[in-house]
C-alpha positions as CSV (number, residue, x, y, z in Angstrom):
1,M,87.7,88.2,105.4
2,L,89.6,86.5,108.3
3,L,89.1,82.7,108.2
4,G,91.0,81.9,111.4
5,N,93.4,79.0,111.8
6,R,93.2,76.8,108.7
7,D,94.8,73.5,107.6
8,D,93.7,74.0,104.0
9,V,95.6,77.1,103.0
10,P,97.2,75.5,99.9
11,D,93.7,74.6,98.7
12,L,92.4,78.1,99.3
13,L,95.3,79.7,97.5
14,G,95.1,77.2,94.6
15,A,91.4,78.1,94.1
16,A,92.2,81.8,93.8
17,V,92.8,83.6,90.5
18,A,95.4,85.7,92.1
19,L,96.8,86.8,95.5
20,L,96.4,90.5,96.1
21,M,99.2,92.1,98.2
22,P,98.8,95.9,98.5
23,S,101.6,96.0,101.1
24,R,103.3,99.1,102.3
25,W,106.4,97.0,103.1
26,E,107.3,93.3,103.0
27,G,110.6,91.6,103.7
28,Q,110.4,88.0,102.4
29,P,106.7,87.4,102.6
30,L,105.8,83.7,103.3
31,T,102.3,84.3,102.0
32,L,103.6,85.2,98.5
33,R,105.9,82.1,98.5
34,E,103.0,79.9,99.5
35,A,100.8,81.3,96.7
36,L,103.5,80.7,94.1
37,M,104.0,77.2,95.4
38,T,100.3,76.5,94.6
39,G,100.6,78.1,91.2
40,T,98.7,81.2,92.2
41,P,100.1,84.5,90.7
42,A,100.0,87.7,92.6
43,I,99.2,91.4,92.1
44,A,101.5,93.1,94.6
45,S,103.1,96.3,95.7
46,E,106.6,96.8,94.4
47,V,108.2,97.0,97.8
48,G,110.8,95.2,99.9
49,G,111.5,91.6,98.9
50,I,108.3,91.2,96.8
51,P,109.8,91.9,93.3
52,E,112.7,89.4,93.9
53,I,110.3,86.7,95.0
54,L,107.6,87.3,92.4
55,G,109.7,87.6,89.3
56,D,107.4,87.3,86.3
57,A,104.7,85.4,88.2
58,G,102.5,88.4,88.7
59,I,102.0,92.1,88.3
60,L,104.0,94.6,90.4
61,V,102.3,97.9,91.2
62,P,103.9,101.0,92.8
63,Y,102.8,101.2,96.4
64,G,99.8,103.4,96.9
65,D,98.8,103.5,93.2
66,V,95.2,102.5,93.6
67,K,94.3,103.1,90.0
68,R,97.1,100.8,88.7
69,F,96.2,98.2,91.2
70,R,92.6,98.2,90.0
71,E,93.8,98.0,86.4
72,A,96.0,95.0,87.2
73,V,93.1,93.2,88.8
74,R,90.9,93.9,85.8
75,E,93.7,92.8,83.5
76,V,93.9,89.4,85.2
77,L,90.2,88.9,85.4
78,E,89.1,90.2,82.0
79,S,92.0,89.7,79.6
80,P,91.9,86.4,77.7
81,G,94.7,84.2,78.8
82,A,96.2,86.7,81.3
83,A,95.4,84.6,84.4
84,E,96.5,81.4,82.7
85,K,99.8,82.9,81.6
86,L,100.6,84.3,85.1
87,A,99.5,80.9,86.7
88,E,102.0,79.1,84.5
89,A,104.7,81.5,85.5
90,A,103.7,81.2,89.2
91,T,103.9,77.4,89.0
92,R,107.4,77.6,87.5
93,R,108.4,80.2,90.1
94,G,106.9,78.1,92.9
95,R,109.1,75.2,91.9
96,E,112.1,77.4,92.3
97,M,111.3,78.3,95.9
98,P,113.3,76.5,98.5
99,G,111.4,73.8,100.4
100,S,111.3,73.6,104.2
101,D,114.3,71.3,104.3
102,D,116.3,73.8,102.2
103,A,115.3,76.7,104.4
104,V,116.4,74.9,107.6
105,T,119.7,73.9,106.0
106,N,120.3,77.5,104.9
107,V,119.5,78.9,108.3
108,L,121.7,76.4,110.1
109,G,124.5,77.3,107.7
110,V,124.2,80.9,108.7
111,Y,124.2,80.1,112.4
112,R,127.3,77.8,111.9
113,A,129.2,80.6,110.1
């Protein structure tokens, strides 16, 4: 579902049990970072920069493995405590993400170099 331009994305992500990212390729996905910063874990393809960003705050699935992706969704929804454990890891991981000031400082440092 496409919701259009929203100002309440953190609220929407925070209400979700998990972010689903069945991507073919991702560099450094902002969507994943935003989800983690709201304490929302992810079930995501193990491609590009996703594993580095996600850490232990979700479940990585080989790209194209529909069966494993489905199993991961069921695990989060049906296993007692699975969603809560991943949400705790997501909250911790989200706190480790650089904020906007840090990102600007880092980019300016690259340009200065």
